[in-house]
C-alpha positions in Angstrom: -16.8 -4.0 26.0 -18.5 -7.3 26.7 -22.0 -5.7 26.2 -21.2 -4.9 22.6 -20.7 -8.6 21.9 -24.2 -9.5 23.2 -26.9 -10.0 20.6 -29.5 -8.5 22.9 -27.7 -5.1 22.7 -27.8 -4.9 18.9 -31.4 -6.3 18.9 -32.4 -3.5 21.2 -30.8 -0.9 18.9 -32.7 -2.4 15.9 -36.0 -2.4 17.8 -35.5 1.2 18.9 -35.0 2.3 15.3 -38.0 0.3 14.2 -40.2 1.9 16.9 -38.9 5.4 16.1 -39.7 4.9 12.4 -43.2 3.5 13.1 -44.1 6.2 15.6 -42.5 8.9 13.4 -44.8 7.7 10.6 -47.8 7.7 12.9 -47.3 11.1 14.5 -45.6 13.1 11.7 -45.6 11.2 8.4 -49.3 11.6 7.8 -49.6 15.3 8.6 -46.3 17.1 8.1 -46.2 18.8 4.7 -50.0 18.5 4.4 -51.5 21.3 2.2 -55.1 22.2 1.8 -56.6 21.4 -1.6 -60.1 20.7 -2.9 -61.9 22.5 -0.1 -65.6 22.7 -1.1 -67.0 26.2 -1.1 -70.4 27.4 -2.2 -70.5 30.5 -4.5 -73.8 32.5 -4.7 -73.7 35.2 -7.4 -76.8 37.3 -7.1 -75.3 40.4 -8.8 -77.3 42.2 -11.4 -75.3 43.9 -14.2 -75.8 47.7 -14.7 -75.2 50.0 -17.7 -72.3 52.3 -17.7 -72.6 55.9 -18.8 -70.2 55.1 -21.6 -72.6 52.5 -22.9 -70.9 49.4 -21.6 -72.1 46.9 -18.9 -70.6 46.5 -15.5 -70.9 42.9 -14.2 -68.7 42.8 -11.0 -70.2 39.5 -9.8 -69.4 37.7 -13.0 -65.9 39.2 -12.9 -65.3 38.0 -9.3 -66.6 34.6 -10.1 -64.4 34.2 -13.2 -61.3 35.6 -11.3 -61.7 33.2 -8.3 -62.5 30.2 -10.5 -59.5 30.8 -12.7 -57.0 31.2 -9.8 -55.1 27.9 -9.4 -53.5 29.2 -6.2 -56.8 29.1 -4.3 -57.3 25.7 -2.6 -61.1 25.6 -3.3 -63.6 23.7 -5.4 -66.4 26.0 -6.3 -70.1 25.0 -6.2 -72.2 27.7 -7.8 -75.6 28.1 -6.1 -78.7 29.9 -7.2 -79.6 31.4 -3.8 -78.2 31.9 -0.3 -80.9 29.6 1.1 -79.6 26.7 -1.0 -76.1 27.4 0.0 -77.0 27.4 3.7 -78.8 24.1 3.3 -75.5 22.7 2.0 -73.6 24.1 4.9 -76.1 22.4 7.3 -75.6 19.1 5.5 -71.8 19.4 5.8 -71.3 19.7 2.1 -69.3 22.9 2.1 -66.7 24.4 4.4 -67.9 27.9 3.6 -69.8 30.1 1.2 -69.3 33.4 -0.6 -72.4 35.5 -1.3 -72.2 38.3 -3.8 -75.3 40.6 -3.3 -77.7 41.7 -6.1 -76.6 45.3 -5.8 -72.9 44.6 -6.1 -72.4 46.3 -9.5 -74.8 49.1 -8.9 -73.3 50.0 -5.5 -69.7 50.0 -6.9 -70.9 52.3 -9.7 -72.4 54.6 -7.1 -69.0 55.2 -5.5 -68.4 57.8 -8.3 -71.5 59.7 -7.3 -72.3 62.1 -4.5 -74.2 59.3 -2.7 -71.8 56.3 -2.6 -73.1 52.9 -1.4 -70.7 50.2 -0.3 -71.9 46.7 -1.2 -71.8 44.0 1.5 -70.1 40.8 0.4 -70.7 37.9 2.8 -68.2 35.1 3.7 -69.8 32.3 5.7 -67.5 29.9 7.5 -68.8 26.5 8.4 -66.7 26.2 11.6 -68.4 23.0 12.9 -67.0 21.0 10.0 -63.4 22.1 10.6 -62.0 25.1 12.4 -58.9 24.8 10.4 -60.6 24.7 7.0 -63.1 27.4 7.9 -60.2 29.7 8.9 -58.6 29.1 5.5 -61.9 30.0 3.8 -62.3 33.2 5.7 -58.7 34.4 5.4 -58.0 33.4 1.8 -61.3 34.6 0.5 -61.0 37.9 2.4 -57.6 38.5 1.0 -58.7 37.6 -2.6 -61.7 39.9 -2.4 -59.6 42.8 -1.2 -57.2 42.3 -4.1 -60.1 42.1 -6.6 -61.7 45.2 -5.0 -58.5 47.2 -5.4 -58.3 46.1 -9.1 -61.9 47.1 -9.7 -61.4 50.4 -8.0 -58.4 51.1 -10.2 -60.3 50.2 -13.4 -63.3 52.5 -12.4 -60.9 55.4 -11.6 -59.2 55.0 -15.0 -62.6 55.1 -16.7 -63.5 58.3 -14.9 -60.1 59.8 -15.8 -60.7 59.0 -19.5 -64.0 60.8 -19.3 -62.2 63.7 -17.8 -64.4 63.7 -14.8 -63.1 65.5 -11.8 -62.6 63.1 -8.8 -63.4 64.6 -5.4 -61.7 63.7 -2.2 -64.8 61.9 -1.0 -64.9 59.8 -4.2 -61.3 58.8 -3.9 -61.9 57.9 -0.2 -64.8 55.7 -1.2 -62.7 53.8 -3.7 -60.1 52.9 -1.1 -62.4 50.2 0.4 -65.0 49.6 -2.3 -66.6 46.5 -0.7 -67.5 45.8 2.9 -66.7 42.2 3.7 -69.0 40.6 6.3 -67.8 37.4 8.0 -70.3 35.0 9.5 -69.8 31.7 11.4 -72.3 28.9 11.3 -72.3 25.8 13.5 -69.9 27.3 15.9 -68.4 24.7 18.3 -69.0 27.0 21.2 -66.8 27.7 24.2 -64.3 25.3 25.8 -64.4 22.9 22.8 -60.6 22.9 22.1 -61.1 25.1 19.0 -63.5 22.6 17.5 -61.3 19.6 18.3 -63.4 18.3 21.2 -64.8 15.4 19.2 -61.3 14.1 18.5 -60.4 14.5 22.2 -63.5 12.5 23.3 -62.6 9.8 20.8 -59.1 9.4 22.2 -60.4 9.3 25.7 -63.0 6.6 24.9 -60.4 4.6 22.9 -58.1 4.5 26.0 -60.9 3.9 28.4 -62.4 1.0 26.5 -58.9 -0.5 26.0 -58.3 -0.4 29.8 -61.7 -2.0 30.3 -61.0 -4.7 27.7 -57.6 -5.5 29.2 -58.9 -6.0 32.7 -61.9 -8.1 31.6 -59.6 -10.2 29.4 -57.5 -11.0 32.4 -60.6 -11.7 34.5 -61.9 -14.0 31.8 -58.7 -16.0 31.7 -58.9 -16.5 35.5 -62.6 -17.5 35.3 -61.8 -20.1 32.5 -58.8 -21.4 34.6 -61.1 -22.3 37.5 -63.5 -24.2 35.2 -66.1 -21.7 33.9 -67.5 -22.2 30.4 -65.6 -20.3 27.8 -68.8 -19.3 26.0 -70.4 -18.1 29.2 -67.3 -16.1 30.1 -67.2 -14.5 26.7 -70.9 -13.5 27.0 -70.3 -12.1 30.5 -67.2 -10.3 29.2 -69.4 -8.6 26.5 -72.2 -7.6 28.9 -70.0 -6.3 31.7 -67.9 -4.4 29.2 -70.8 -2.7 27.5 -72.3 -1.7 30.8 -68.9 -0.4 32.0 -68.5 1.6 28.8 -71.9 3.1 29.2 -71.0 4.3 32.7 -67.6 5.5 31.4 -69.1 7.5 28.5 -71.7 9.1 30.8 -68.9 10.0 33.3 -66.8 11.5 30.5 -69.7 13.8 29.3 -70.4 14.8 32.9 -66.7 15.5 33.4 -66.5 17.6 30.2 -69.5 19.6 31.2 -69.0 20.2 34.9 -65.2 20.2 35.2 -64.1 21.8 32.0 -67.2 23.8 31.0 -67.5 22.3 27.5 -70.5 23.6 25.7 -72.8 21.0 24.1 -76.0 21.7 22.3 -77.3 18.1 22.9 -75.5 16.5 25.9 -77.9 13.5 25.9 -77.3 12.8 22.2 -73.6 13.2 22.7 -73.6 10.7 25.5 -75.6 8.1 23.4 -73.2 8.4 20.5 -70.2 8.3 22.8 -71.6 5.1 24.3 -71.8 3.7 20.8 -68.2 4.8 20.1 -66.9 3.2 23.3 -68.9 0.0 22.7 -67.5 -0.3 19.2 -63.9 0.2 20.5 -64.4 -2.2 23.4 -65.8 -5.0 21.2 -63.0 -4.5 18.6 -60.3 -4.5 21.2 -61.7 -7.4 23.3 -62.2 -9.6 20.2 -58.6 -9.2 19.2 -57.4 -9.8 22.7 -59.5 -13.0 23.0 -58.4 -14.4 19.7 -54.6 -13.5 19.7 -53.9 -12.5 23.3 -51.6 -9.6 24.2 -50.0 -9.9 20.8 -52.9 -7.7 19.8 -51.6 -4.8 21.9 -49.1 -3.5 19.4 -51.8 -3.5 16.7 -54.2 -1.5 18.9 -51.5 1.0 20.0 -50.3 1.7 16.5 -53.9 2.0 15.2 -54.4 4.7 17.8 -51.2 6.5 17.1 -51.7 6.4 13.3 -55.3 7.6 13.6 -55.1 10.4 16.2 -53.1 12.9 14.1 -55.8 12.6 11.4 -58.8 13.3 13.6 -58.2 17.1 14.0 -57.6 17.7 10.3 -60.1 18.0 7.4 -59.5 15.2 4.9 -58.7 17.9 2.2 -55.6 18.8 4.2 -54.2 15.2 4.3 -51.7 13.7 1.9 -53.4 11.3 -0.5 -51.6 8.3 1.0 -52.9 9.1 4.5 -56.4 9.5 3.1 -56.3 6.2 1.2 -54.4 4.0 3.7 -55.6 5.2 7.1 -58.3 7.8 7.1 -60.6 5.9 4.7 -61.1 2.9 7.1 -60.0 3.7 10.7 -62.9 3.4 13.1 -61.6 6.4 15.1 -62.4 8.6 12.1 -66.0 7.5 12.0 -66.2 8.1 15.8 -64.8 11.6 15.7 -66.8 12.5 12.6 -70.1 11.3 14.2 -69.4 13.2 17.4 -68.7 16.3 15.4 -72.1 15.9 13.7 -73.9 15.3 17.0 -72.2 18.2 18.8 -72.3 20.8 16.1 -74.9 19.9 13.5 -78.1 19.0 15.2 -78.0 15.9 17.3 -78.2 12.2 16.5 -80.1 12.7 13.2 -77.1 14.4 11.7 -74.8 11.5 12.6 -76.9 8.6 11.2 -74.4 7.5 8.5 -71.5 7.3 11.0 -73.7 5.7 13.6 -74.6 2.9 11.0 -71.0 2.3 10.2 -70.0 2.1 13.9 -73.0 -0.1 14.6 -72.0 -2.5 11.9 -68.5 -2.7 13.2 -69.8 -3.3 16.7 -72.1 -6.1 15.7 -69.3 -7.8 13.7 -66.8 -7.7 16.5 -69.5 -8.8 19.0 -70.0 -11.9 17.0 -66.2 -12.5 17.0 -66.0 -11.9 20.7 -68.8 -14.5 21.4 -67.3 -16.9 18.9 -64.0 -16.8 20.8 -65.8 -18.9 23.4 -65.8 -21.8 21.0 -62.2 -21.7 19.9 -59.6 -24.4 20.7 -59.5 -25.3 24.3 -63.2 -26.1 24.8 -62.3 -29.5 26.2 -61.0 -27.9 29.3 -64.5 -26.6 30.1 -65.8 -30.1 30.6 -65.7 -31.8 34.0 -62.7 -34.1 34.4 -63.3 -37.9 34.0 -62.2 -40.1 36.9 -60.8 -43.3 35.3 -60.8 -45.1 38.7 -64.6 -45.1 39.0 -65.9 -48.5 39.3 
C-alpha cells in the first residue's frame, strides 16, 4: 500500500505511542500500585495498671501500645501523646490522620469482666476525615481490626488465668469476654454532604485550572490582535493581566455559587473558599499566560501534561504515593498547593488554616505576574513605534 511508504504514516504511529506512554504515566504510573505507608497517627495511652489477684500487674494499655508499635504490617507512624486534648490539637493542625485513645480504666474494666459486675472499656478511634477520606478510612478499618484481634488475645489470656486458678466461669462471664472492648469511632473535620467524599478541593482545582487556561488562551489571542494593529506591547500585557484577574475573580465566584446552588455542596466558609479559589485561579492564569506570551502555543503541551500528571495525585494523601511521584511531581506542582489550601479552608477553619499554601501560591502568582508584564518588552518592541515616512521633506 502506498500509505505505508509515507513517512507521515510512521511518524503518526510513533507520536501515538509517545502520547500513550506519556498519558499512561500521567494517569496510571503515579498511582497504580501505591500502598499506604507512614500514616501519622496519635496514640493516647491513659490506662492505669491494676493488681491481679494472683499478685501480678495487668497493664493492657502498655500491651496494646507495644503490640501496635511492633507490628510492621501496620502502615502507621505512631506519635505518643500525653492527653486526648493534645492529640485533638494535632488533628486540628493537620498533623495526624487519626488518633487512638486508650481510656484510664482499660485494665480495670477488663479485669471486671470476670466479676458479677462486668464493665466494658470504651476505646476511641478518631478519624481526621478532612485531611484525607482515604487515609482516615484506613485508620478506622485497620485499627478496628487490630484492636479486635488484640481483644481476643487478651480475653484468651484472662480466661486461661481463671482456669489455672480453678475458678468456675459462668455463662455471663464467658459472654462478656466475647467482646471485651467497645470500640467507638469518631470523625472530626468531616467534609460534609455533596463533597465528593472529601475530594471537592481537587475537583475545584481542576475546574479553575481549565477555566483559567481558557481565559488565558482567549486573552492571548486578543493581545496578538491588539499588537498587530499597533498597540503597545507593554500596555497590552498590563491589560491582559488586569482583564484576566477580573475574569478569574468572576469565574471563581460563579464556581462557588454553582457548587452551592446547583449541586448542594456544603461549605463551612463559602466566602473564604471563594477568596482562596480566586487566588488559585489567579495563580493558574498568570502562570499559563506567561508561558503563552513567552513561547506561544508551544506552551500548551506543557500545560496539558502538567494538569494530567498532577490531577491523579490531588485525591491521594502523599503517604499513599510512590516515592518517585512524591519527589518529582507532588513536591512542586502548583495544583497540589491549590488543592491542599482549599482542603484547609473548607474543612479546617477558613483562610487562617491555609496561610502556608496561600503564601506559596501568592509567591508563584507574583513571580509569573512579573514575567507576564516583562513579556511586553521582549523582541518585537520596534513594531510598537510609529512608522517613519522617508519621503517627508
